[in-house]
C-alpha positions in Angstrom: 240.7 77.5 61.0 239.0 74.1 61.3 241.3 71.1 60.8 241.5 69.2 57.6 240.0 66.1 59.4 237.0 68.0 60.6 236.3 69.5 57.1 236.7 66.1 55.6 234.1 64.5 57.9 231.7 67.3 57.3 232.1 67.0 53.5 231.6 63.2 53.7 228.4 63.7 55.7 227.2 66.4 53.3 228.0 64.3 50.2 226.1 61.3 51.8 223.1 63.4 52.5 223.3 62.4 56.1 220.8 65.0 57.3 218.2 64.4 54.5 216.1 62.3 56.8 215.7 65.3 59.1 214.4 67.7 56.4 210.7 67.2 57.3 208.2 65.4 59.5 207.5 62.9 56.9 211.1 62.0 56.1 212.1 61.4 59.7 208.9 59.4 60.4 209.7 57.3 57.3 213.2 56.7 58.5 212.2 55.7 62.0 209.5 53.4 60.6 212.1 51.5 58.6 214.3 50.8 61.6 214.3 47.3 63.1 212.7 46.8 66.5 214.8 47.4 69.6 217.2 45.8 70.5 219.3 45.1 67.4 223.0 45.5 68.3 225.1 42.5 68.9 226.1 41.8 72.5 229.6 41.0 71.2 231.5 44.2 71.0 235.3 44.4 70.8 236.8 45.9 73.9 233.7 45.5 76.0 232.1 43.1 78.5 228.4 42.8 78.0 226.0 42.6 81.0 222.3 42.8 81.3 220.1 45.0 83.6 216.5 44.2 84.5 214.4 46.9 86.3 211.9 46.3 89.0 209.3 46.7 86.3 210.9 43.8 84.3 212.2 46.0 81.5 215.6 44.9 80.4 218.6 46.1 78.4 222.2 45.2 77.7 224.9 47.5 78.9 228.6 47.5 77.9 231.6 47.9 80.2 235.0 48.7 78.8 237.6 46.0 79.5 240.2 48.7 79.8 240.5 50.6 83.1 240.9 49.5 86.6 239.8 46.3 88.2 236.3 45.8 89.7 237.4 47.3 93.0 237.8 50.7 91.3 236.3 53.6 93.3 235.1 55.7 90.3 233.5 55.1 86.9 232.1 56.9 83.9 228.6 56.4 82.7 228.4 57.4 79.0 224.9 58.0 77.6 225.0 57.9 73.8 223.1 60.1 71.4 220.8 59.2 68.6 217.6 61.3 69.1 216.1 58.5 71.2 215.6 56.2 68.2 219.1 55.0 67.5 220.9 52.4 69.5 224.7 52.6 70.3 226.6 53.1 67.0 230.3 52.4 66.2 231.4 56.0 66.9 229.9 55.7 70.4 231.7 52.5 71.2 234.9 54.0 69.9 234.4 57.1 72.1 233.8 55.0 75.2 237.1 53.2 74.5 238.8 56.6 74.1 237.4 57.8 77.5 238.7 54.6 79.2 242.1 55.1 77.6 242.4 58.7 78.6 241.2 58.4 82.2 242.0 54.8 83.2 238.4 54.3 84.4 235.8 51.8 83.4 233.2 53.3 81.1 229.6 51.9 81.2 227.5 52.4 78.1 223.8 51.4 78.4 221.9 50.5 75.3 218.8 52.1 76.6 215.4 51.4 75.0 214.4 53.6 72.0 211.2 55.1 70.6 208.6 53.9 69.6 209.1 51.1 72.1 209.4 53.7 74.9 208.7 57.3 75.5 210.1 60.0 77.8 208.3 59.2 81.1 209.1 55.5 81.1 212.6 56.0 79.8 213.4 58.5 82.6 212.2 56.1 85.3 214.0 53.2 83.7 217.3 55.1 83.6 216.9 56.2 87.2 216.6 52.5 88.1 219.7 51.7 86.1 221.7 54.6 87.6 220.7 53.5 91.1 221.9 50.0 90.4 225.2 51.0 88.8 226.1 53.8 91.2 225.4 51.4 94.1 228.2 49.1 93.0 230.9 51.6 93.9 231.7 54.0 96.6 232.0 56.9 94.1 232.5 59.2 92.3 230.4 58.8 89.2 231.0 61.0 86.1 228.1 61.4 83.8 228.9 62.0 80.1 226.2 62.3 77.4 226.1 63.5 73.8 223.0 65.0 72.2 219.9 63.1 73.5 222.2 61.2 75.9 223.2 64.6 77.3 219.6 65.3 78.0 219.3 62.0 79.8 222.4 62.8 81.8 220.8 66.1 82.9 217.7 64.3 84.1 219.8 61.8 86.1 221.8 64.6 87.7 218.6 66.3 88.7 217.0 63.1 90.0 220.0 62.3 92.2 221.2 65.8 93.3 221.8 66.1 97.1 221.9 62.4 97.5 224.8 60.0 98.2 224.6 58.9 94.5 224.8 62.3 92.9 227.3 62.5 90.0 230.6 64.2 90.7 230.6 66.0 87.3 228.3 66.4 84.4 229.8 66.5 80.9 227.5 67.4 78.0 228.4 67.2 74.3 226.1 69.0 72.0 223.2 68.6 74.4 219.6 68.4 72.9 217.8 70.1 75.8 214.6 71.4 74.1 213.1 68.9 71.8 210.9 71.6 70.2 214.1 72.8 68.6 212.4 76.1 67.6 214.7 78.7 69.1 214.5 81.7 66.7 218.2 82.1 66.9 218.6 78.8 64.9 217.3 80.6 61.8 218.8 84.0 62.8 222.3 82.5 62.8 221.6 80.6 59.6 222.7 77.4 61.2 220.5 74.9 59.2 222.5 75.5 56.0 225.7 74.6 57.8 224.4 71.7 59.9 225.4 68.5 58.2 223.8 66.3 60.9 220.2 67.4 61.7 217.5 69.9 60.8 215.0 71.6 63.2 211.8 70.3 61.6 212.8 66.7 61.9 214.0 67.2 65.4 210.8 68.8 66.4 208.8 65.8 65.1 211.0 63.3 66.9 210.5 65.5 70.0 206.7 65.0 69.8 207.2 61.2 69.3 209.5 61.0 72.3 207.3 63.2 74.6 204.4 60.7 74.5 201.6 62.2 76.7 203.9 64.8 78.2 204.3 68.4 77.0 207.4 69.4 75.0 208.3 71.8 77.8 208.1 69.1 80.5 211.6 68.9 82.1 211.5 65.1 81.6 211.2 65.7 77.9 213.2 68.9 77.5 215.7 69.4 80.4 216.3 73.0 79.5 213.3 73.7 81.7 214.8 71.9 84.8 215.4 73.7 88.0 219.2 73.7 88.1 219.9 74.9 91.6 222.6 72.7 93.3 223.6 70.9 90.1 227.1 69.4 90.0 229.8 71.2 88.1 228.9 71.0 84.4 231.0 71.1 81.3 229.4 71.8 77.9 230.9 71.4 74.4 229.0 72.8 71.4 229.9 73.9 67.9 228.7 76.9 65.8 227.5 74.6 63.0 225.0 72.8 65.2 221.3 73.6 65.3 221.5 72.9 69.0 223.8 75.9 69.6 221.3 78.5 70.7 219.7 76.2 73.3 223.2 75.2 74.6 223.8 78.8 75.2 220.5 79.1 77.1 221.4 76.0 79.1 224.7 77.6 80.1 222.9 80.8 81.1 220.3 78.9 83.2 223.0 76.9 85.0 225.0 80.1 85.8 221.9 81.8 87.0 221.3 78.9 89.4 224.9 79.3 90.8 226.3 76.2 89.1 230.0 76.1 88.1 230.0 75.8 84.3 232.9 75.2 81.9 231.5 76.2 78.5 233.4 75.5 75.2 232.0 76.8 72.0 234.1 75.8 68.9 233.8 77.8 65.7 232.9 75.8 62.6 232.4 72.5 64.6 229.5 70.2 63.8 227.2 68.2 66.1 229.0 66.0 68.6 232.4 66.5 67.1 234.3 65.3 70.3 233.3 61.7 69.5 235.0 61.8 66.1 238.7 61.5 65.1 240.0 65.0 64.6 242.4 67.4 66.4 239.6 69.5 67.8 238.2 66.3 69.4 241.6 65.4 70.8 241.8 68.8 72.5 238.2 68.6 73.9 238.8 65.1 75.3 242.1 66.2 77.0 240.0 68.9 78.7 237.4 66.3 79.7 240.0 63.9 81.0 241.6 66.7 83.1 238.2 67.6 84.6 237.5 63.9 85.5 240.9 63.6 87.1 240.3 66.9 89.0 237.0 65.6 90.1 238.6 62.5 91.5 241.1 64.6 93.4 238.3 66.6 94.9 236.5 63.5 96.0 239.7 62.0 97.5 239.3 58.8 95.5 241.6 59.4 92.5 242.0 56.2 90.5 242.7 57.5 87.0 246.0 57.8 85.4 
């Protein structure tokens, strides 16, 4: 049975009509049109040091580094890529989750406030994030642990694919409610009657955002929808998904594609859990994050550079 805390969060989101903006193409376009231009978040965030990255193409962004964790000479770090369907910047729950990861692992956590649509689309964002990953991973000897939720999980998959079989490849890939096919038209979504239970998002709105994000690429381009990536030689991957999440059927497909490619996969499907529940405060999240921390520490042991607690 789901915890009281998880049920309370879902009720709050439902009562607020959180997913109303996702009901149709017009409602989500109206919502995005009303957002202020990127970037909007303050560089002053409690518990973080704020730094700036500028790519070779002169595109810039702030990124945030937890002031918890080990000193600069640490030999491992976590890069956490936040969700938000490519149009939201880092939100308070994302900052709180990064602090939790630092607390659980003893590692520094880096959270980039990557550019959002409509200021950028998939092709340029992918190249920009590759530049950023090259820069950050080059500051340590390794290992790097990539964690992403929702759209951030898709970006994490892209980075893992771009850097596999290189010195900078991530040690582990940890995906929370990954949005891996922006079309969001898997027939199992309706067959499982997920939309009536999903308090976060709805398929029609997600599909429209997918078109906005794709730019001049097809929705099935791996840069846009990493479900269509070639997964051979991917790092060990951990996936968390809930049954009350419209992204569930594609998360199952992602698991199957990874396994078919010979990748070691740790897959966790939680009954009655909503989208990205591990970033919220509830017992189910505590359990999931203990598992994540254990995987990170195990990954450090394997690399021979354990620095976590």
